[in-house]
C-alpha positions as CSV (number, residue, x, y, z in Angstrom):
1,M,63.1,-81.9,4.5
2,G,59.8,-80.5,5.5
3,I,58.4,-79.0,8.6
4,K,57.3,-81.6,11.1
5,L,54.3,-81.0,13.3
6,G,54.1,-82.4,16.8
7,L,51.6,-82.3,19.6
8,L,53.1,-79.2,21.2
9,G,55.3,-77.8,18.5
10,Q,56.9,-77.8,15.1
11,G,60.4,-78.6,13.9
12,F,62.6,-79.2,10.9
13,G,63.6,-82.7,10.2
14,D,67.3,-81.8,10.2
15,A,68.8,-81.1,13.6
16,A,71.3,-78.5,12.4
17,E,68.6,-76.6,10.5
18,E,66.3,-76.7,13.6
19,Q,69.1,-75.3,15.8
20,A,69.9,-72.6,13.2
21,F,66.2,-71.6,13.1
22,R,66.0,-71.3,16.9
23,V,69.0,-69.1,17.0
24,H,67.5,-67.0,14.2
25,Y,64.1,-66.8,16.0
26,V,65.7,-65.5,19.2
27,Q,67.8,-63.0,17.3
28,S,64.9,-61.7,15.3
29,S,62.7,-61.5,18.4
30,F,65.1,-59.9,20.8
31,P,64.8,-56.3,19.8
32,F,61.0,-56.5,20.2
33,V,60.4,-58.8,23.2
34,P,61.7,-56.5,26.0
35,R,59.5,-53.7,24.7
36,A,56.5,-56.1,24.6
37,L,57.1,-57.0,28.3
38,V,57.2,-53.3,29.2
39,L,54.0,-52.7,27.3
40,G,52.4,-55.7,29.1
41,A,53.5,-54.4,32.5
42,L,52.1,-51.0,31.8
43,L,48.7,-52.4,30.7
44,Y,48.6,-54.8,33.6
45,G,49.2,-51.9,36.0
46,L,46.7,-49.6,34.2
47,F,43.9,-52.1,34.8
48,G,44.4,-51.5,38.5
49,V,42.2,-48.4,37.9
50,L,39.3,-50.8,37.5
51,D,40.0,-52.5,40.8
52,S,38.7,-49.4,42.6
53,E,35.4,-49.6,40.8
54,V,34.9,-53.3,40.3
55,A,36.5,-54.9,43.4
56,R,36.7,-52.2,46.1
57,A,36.6,-54.7,48.9
58,S,39.7,-56.6,47.5
59,R,41.4,-53.6,46.0
60,D,44.4,-53.5,48.3
61,T,45.1,-57.3,47.8
62,F,44.7,-56.9,44.1
63,W,47.1,-53.9,44.0
64,L,49.6,-56.0,46.0
65,I,49.5,-58.7,43.3
66,R,49.7,-56.2,40.5
67,Y,52.2,-53.7,41.7
68,A,54.3,-55.7,44.1
69,L,54.6,-59.0,42.2
70,V,53.5,-59.1,38.5
71,C,54.5,-55.7,37.2
72,P,58.0,-55.6,38.9
73,A,58.6,-59.2,37.5
74,L,57.8,-58.1,34.0
75,F,60.0,-55.0,34.2
76,I,62.9,-57.0,35.7
77,A,62.5,-59.6,32.9
78,A,62.5,-56.8,30.3
79,G,65.7,-55.4,31.8
80,L,67.5,-58.8,32.0
81,L,66.6,-59.7,28.4
82,Q,68.4,-56.6,27.2
83,R,71.6,-58.3,28.2
84,P,73.2,-60.6,25.5
85,S,74.0,-63.2,28.2
86,W,70.3,-63.8,28.7
87,R,69.3,-64.2,25.1
88,H,69.4,-68.0,25.2
89,L,66.8,-67.9,28.1
90,M,64.4,-65.5,26.3
91,E,61.7,-68.1,25.6
92,P,61.4,-69.7,29.1
93,V,61.6,-66.2,30.8
94,V,58.8,-64.8,28.6
95,A,56.7,-67.9,29.1
96,L,57.1,-67.6,32.9
97,C,56.1,-63.9,32.7
98,V,53.0,-64.8,30.7
99,A,52.1,-67.6,33.2
100,L,52.8,-65.3,36.2
101,A,50.5,-62.6,34.8
102,G,47.7,-65.1,34.2
103,L,48.1,-66.7,37.6
104,G,48.1,-63.3,39.2
105,I,44.6,-62.8,37.9
106,V,43.7,-66.3,39.0
107,A,44.9,-65.3,42.5
108,M,42.6,-62.2,42.3
109,V,39.7,-64.5,41.5
110,V,40.5,-66.6,44.6
111,V,40.7,-63.8,47.1
112,S,37.7,-61.8,45.8
113,H,34.1,-62.4,46.4
114,P,31.0,-62.7,44.1
115,P,30.1,-60.9,41.9
116,E,33.5,-59.3,41.4
117,S,35.2,-62.7,41.1
118,Y,33.1,-63.5,38.1
119,L,34.4,-60.6,36.0
120,Y,38.2,-61.2,35.9
121,Y,38.1,-64.0,33.4
122,A,38.2,-61.3,30.7
123,G,41.7,-60.3,31.9
124,L,42.8,-63.9,31.5
125,M,41.8,-63.8,27.8
126,L,43.9,-60.7,27.3
127,V,46.9,-62.4,28.9
128,I,46.4,-65.5,26.7
129,M,46.3,-63.4,23.5
130,F,49.4,-61.5,24.7
131,G,51.3,-64.7,25.2
132,S,50.1,-66.1,21.8
133,T,50.8,-63.1,19.7
134,V,52.7,-60.1,21.1
135,S,55.2,-62.0,23.2
136,R,56.7,-63.8,20.2
137,L,56.6,-67.1,22.0
138,R,56.7,-70.2,19.8
139,F,53.7,-72.5,19.7
140,A,55.0,-75.0,22.4
141,S,55.9,-72.3,24.9
142,S,52.8,-70.2,24.5
143,T,50.6,-73.4,24.7
144,L,52.3,-74.5,27.9
145,A,51.8,-71.0,29.4
146,S,48.1,-71.0,28.4
147,L,47.6,-74.5,29.9
148,A,49.1,-73.4,33.2
149,I,46.8,-70.4,33.3
150,A,43.7,-72.5,32.3
151,L,44.5,-75.1,35.0
152,G,44.9,-72.4,37.6
153,Y,41.6,-70.9,36.6
154,E,39.8,-74.2,36.8
155,L,41.3,-75.0,40.2
156,A,40.4,-71.5,41.5
157,A,36.8,-72.0,40.4
158,W,36.7,-75.4,42.1
159,I,38.3,-74.5,45.5
160,G,36.9,-71.0,45.8
161,E,33.4,-69.9,46.5
162,P,30.8,-71.8,44.4
163,V,30.1,-70.1,41.0
164,P,26.6,-70.2,39.5
165,T,26.6,-72.8,36.7
166,A,25.5,-70.4,34.0
167,I,28.3,-68.0,34.8
168,F,30.8,-70.8,35.1
169,V,29.9,-72.2,31.8
170,S,29.8,-68.8,30.1
171,N,33.2,-67.8,31.4
172,N,34.8,-71.0,30.5
173,F,33.3,-70.9,27.0
174,F,34.9,-67.6,26.3
175,F,38.1,-68.4,28.1
176,I,38.7,-71.8,26.4
177,S,37.8,-70.2,23.0
178,A,40.5,-67.6,23.7
179,C,43.0,-70.4,24.5
180,V,42.1,-72.2,21.2
181,L,42.4,-69.1,19.1
182,G,45.7,-68.2,20.8
183,M,47.1,-71.6,20.1
184,F,46.0,-71.3,16.5
185,A,47.6,-67.9,16.2
186,S,50.9,-68.9,17.7
187,H,51.0,-72.1,15.6
188,A,50.4,-70.1,12.4
189,A,52.9,-67.5,13.3
190,E,55.6,-70.0,14.0
191,Q,54.9,-71.9,10.8
192,R,55.1,-68.6,8.8
193,E,58.4,-67.8,10.5
194,R,59.8,-71.2,9.7
195,R,58.8,-70.9,6.0
196,S,60.3,-67.4,5.9
197,F,63.5,-68.7,7.5
198,R,63.8,-71.6,5.0
199,H,62.9,-69.2,2.0
200,Q,65.6,-66.8,3.1
201,K,68.2,-69.5,3.5
202,T,67.3,-70.7,0.0
203,I,67.9,-67.2,-1.4
204,E,71.2,-66.9,0.5
205,R,72.3,-70.3,-0.9
206,D,71.3,-69.3,-4.4
207,K,73.1,-65.9,-4.2
208,A,76.2,-67.6,-2.8
209,S,76.1,-70.1,-5.6
210,L,75.8,-67.4,-8.2
211,A,78.7,-65.5,-6.5
212,R,80.9,-68.6,-6.9
213,L,80.0,-69.4,-10.5
214,N,83.4,-68.1,-11.6
215,Y,85.1,-71.0,-9.9
216,S,87.5,-73.7,-10.8
217,L,90.1,-73.1,-13.4
218,A,90.2,-76.9,-13.6
219,E,87.1,-76.8,-15.7
220,M,89.1,-76.0,-18.8
221,S,86.4,-77.4,-21.1
222,L,84.2,-74.5,-20.1
223,R,86.9,-71.9,-20.9
224,D,88.1,-70.2,-24.1
225,P,91.7,-71.3,-24.7
226,L,92.9,-67.9,-26.0
227,T,91.5,-65.5,-23.3
228,G,90.8,-67.9,-20.5
229,L,87.2,-66.6,-20.3
230,L,84.2,-68.9,-19.9
231,N,82.8,-70.0,-23.2
232,R,79.3,-70.3,-24.7
233,R,78.7,-73.8,-23.3
234,C,79.2,-72.4,-19.8
235,L,77.1,-69.4,-20.6
236,N,74.1,-71.7,-21.5
237,E,74.4,-73.5,-18.2
238,R,74.6,-70.3,-16.1
239,L,71.7,-68.8,-18.0
240,D,69.5,-71.8,-17.1
241,E,70.5,-71.3,-13.4
242,A,69.7,-67.6,-13.6
243,A,66.3,-68.3,-15.1
244,A,65.5,-70.8,-12.4
245,V,66.5,-68.2,-9.7
246,F,64.3,-65.6,-11.3
247,R,61.3,-68.0,-11.3
248,R,61.8,-68.8,-7.6
249,H,62.9,-65.5,-6.2
250,H,62.4,-62.8,-8.9
251,L,66.1,-61.9,-8.9
252,S,66.8,-60.4,-12.3
253,T,69.8,-61.2,-14.4
254,G,71.2,-58.9,-17.2
255,V,72.9,-60.0,-20.4
256,V,75.2,-57.7,-22.3
257,I,76.7,-58.7,-25.7
258,I,79.7,-56.7,-26.8
259,D,81.2,-56.8,-30.2
260,I,84.4,-55.1,-31.4
261,D,83.7,-52.7,-34.2
262,D,85.7,-53.4,-37.4
263,F,87.8,-56.1,-35.8
264,K,88.3,-57.7,-39.2
265,M,90.1,-54.6,-40.3
266,V,92.6,-55.0,-37.4
267,N,93.3,-58.6,-38.4
268,D,93.7,-57.6,-42.0
269,R,95.9,-54.6,-41.4
270,F,98.1,-55.7,-38.5
271,G,97.8,-59.5,-38.5
272,H,96.1,-62.1,-36.4
273,G,98.7,-61.9,-33.7
274,V,97.8,-58.3,-33.0
275,G,94.1,-59.2,-33.2
276,D,94.7,-62.0,-30.6
277,T,96.5,-59.5,-28.3
278,L,93.6,-57.2,-28.6
279,L,91.1,-59.9,-27.7
280,V,93.1,-60.8,-24.6
281,D,93.3,-57.1,-23.6
282,V,89.5,-56.7,-24.0
283,S,89.0,-59.8,-21.9
284,R,91.1,-58.5,-19.0
285,T,89.5,-55.1,-19.2
286,L,86.0,-56.6,-19.0
287,E,86.9,-58.8,-16.1
288,A,88.3,-55.8,-14.2
289,S,85.4,-53.5,-14.9
290,V,82.4,-55.7,-13.8
291,R,81.3,-56.5,-10.3
292,E,82.7,-59.5,-8.4
293,T,79.5,-61.5,-8.8
294,D,79.3,-61.0,-12.6
295,L,80.8,-63.3,-15.2
296,V,82.5,-62.5,-18.5
297,F,82.2,-64.9,-21.5
298,R,83.8,-65.1,-25.0
299,L,81.1,-66.2,-27.4
300,G,83.5,-66.6,-30.3
301,G,85.4,-64.4,-32.7
302,D,85.3,-60.8,-31.4
303,E,82.0,-61.2,-29.5
304,F,81.9,-61.1,-25.7
305,C,79.1,-61.5,-23.1
306,L,78.5,-60.1,-19.6
307,L,76.2,-62.0,-17.3
308,L,75.1,-59.7,-14.5
309,F,73.5,-61.4,-11.6
310,D,70.9,-59.7,-9.3
311,A,70.8,-56.8,-11.7
312,D,67.7,-54.9,-12.8
313,Q,67.6,-52.8,-16.0
314,A,69.2,-49.7,-14.5
315,T,72.0,-51.7,-12.8
316,A,72.7,-53.7,-16.0
317,V,73.0,-50.5,-18.1
318,R,75.3,-48.9,-15.5
319,V,77.6,-51.9,-15.4
320,A,77.6,-52.1,-19.2
321,E,78.4,-48.4,-19.6
322,D,81.3,-48.7,-17.1
323,A,82.7,-51.6,-19.1
324,L,82.4,-49.8,-22.4
325,A,84.0,-46.7,-21.0
326,A,87.0,-48.8,-19.8
327,L,87.2,-50.6,-23.2
328,R,87.3,-47.3,-25.1
329,Q,90.5,-46.4,-23.4
330,L,92.2,-49.4,-25.0
331,R,94.8,-49.0,-27.7
332,V,96.0,-51.7,-30.1
333,R,99.3,-52.9,-28.6
334,E,102.1,-53.6,-31.2
335,A,100.2,-51.2,-33.5
336,P,100.3,-47.7,-31.8
337,Q,99.4,-46.1,-35.1
338,A,95.9,-47.6,-35.0
339,R,93.1,-45.3,-33.9
340,G,90.9,-46.0,-30.9
341,I,88.8,-49.1,-31.1
342,G,85.0,-48.9,-30.9
343,F,82.6,-51.3,-29.3
344,S,78.9,-51.9,-29.9
345,A,76.7,-53.5,-27.2
346,G,73.2,-54.7,-26.5
347,C,71.7,-55.1,-23.0
348,A,68.7,-57.2,-22.1
349,V,67.3,-58.3,-18.6
350,I,65.3,-61.3,-17.4
351,D,61.8,-60.1,-16.5
352,G,58.3,-61.3,-16.5
353,T,58.2,-61.5,-20.3
354,T,61.7,-62.6,-21.0
355,D,62.7,-65.4,-18.7
356,K,63.9,-68.0,-21.2
357,P,67.7,-68.1,-21.8
358,E,67.5,-68.4,-25.6
359,N,65.1,-65.4,-25.7
360,L,67.4,-63.3,-23.5
361,L,70.5,-64.0,-25.7
362,R,68.5,-63.3,-28.8
363,D,67.2,-60.0,-27.5
364,A,70.7,-58.9,-26.4
365,D,72.2,-59.9,-29.8
366,R,69.4,-58.0,-31.6
367,L,70.1,-54.9,-29.6
368,M,73.8,-55.2,-30.3
369,Y,73.2,-55.2,-34.0
370,K,70.8,-52.3,-33.6
371,A,73.7,-50.4,-32.0
372,K,75.9,-51.2,-35.0
373,S,73.2,-50.0,-37.4
374,C,72.8,-46.8,-35.5
375,G,76.4,-45.8,-36.0
376,K,78.4,-48.3,-33.9
377,N,80.4,-47.7,-30.7
378,R,77.4,-47.4,-28.5
379,L,75.0,-49.3,-26.1
380,V,71.4,-50.1,-26.9
381,A,69.2,-51.4,-24.0
382,S,65.8,-53.0,-24.1
């Protein structure tokens, strides 16, 4: 489902997803919001320096509004929002603080006299932009706070001393423009946050899906009957999924093809029963040596494949080398007189040039044969 746009807000079509987003939004905003309120209180108080120059006659009243009402309220709100029990009230508390700061300036306009009363609309623009950006309010809440401030300013201009038309029009032009820009900024920020939230959830679902790919022993048609490993048919399906994840999220996947050196000699000298035992031992060793999210496949004969999810080139090589080191400790059971077994391997990784499953397998296979041609019992990576 997409993101729905309303008159005063946005939302996901699914109620559970919307609730999850709101919880996420509060959690992601919480470390920042109390500090933003403290910053707002400090700036609000700092502008009191201008009161002595711009509004000397009303300075004491202005300072009462600043230092006895608005600034303490912002500091108290910042302190309360540090407590986990207040987290669910973050948005209404911050919206009330923004509205209070704006209406505090409106009150200064009401109690002051021309020409000083004409100048404080600039402070309202700062409060509007603070509420629309720094405060992390969502679109609906920041818009309601802005409307409350705007309504208060218009009422103050109407009930207070008459304002020359040119000044009234000019102030409103800038003030209303700030409101519109603030609404646009908060709307865009919330939409970006929603898209980021959905994108992150998609990545998490894909990763969880990849981590559960080694599921269901009931899918016997996808497993090799001798070793119990997943087979080539299953590998093709998983490679398609890995390629799709790379195209969406650029999460690389490594493929390592491992071949037992001179396996035919083991069968010829000791019999196919011993060879089958060796294949089972190799399978168990590979499963024990890779990461929990990786998969091991038997492609057929003495050829195995490792599918390494969320692995770049360096990670894929490291996992492959660990697997080969474990394999080289193996000895042929039932034939202790046999010397150590060698393993040749090729490693390739999905990247910007190799994102097709068939190309990835072909590259890993080619590198494995290159390892054999270079003396066997080694790893060659792309």
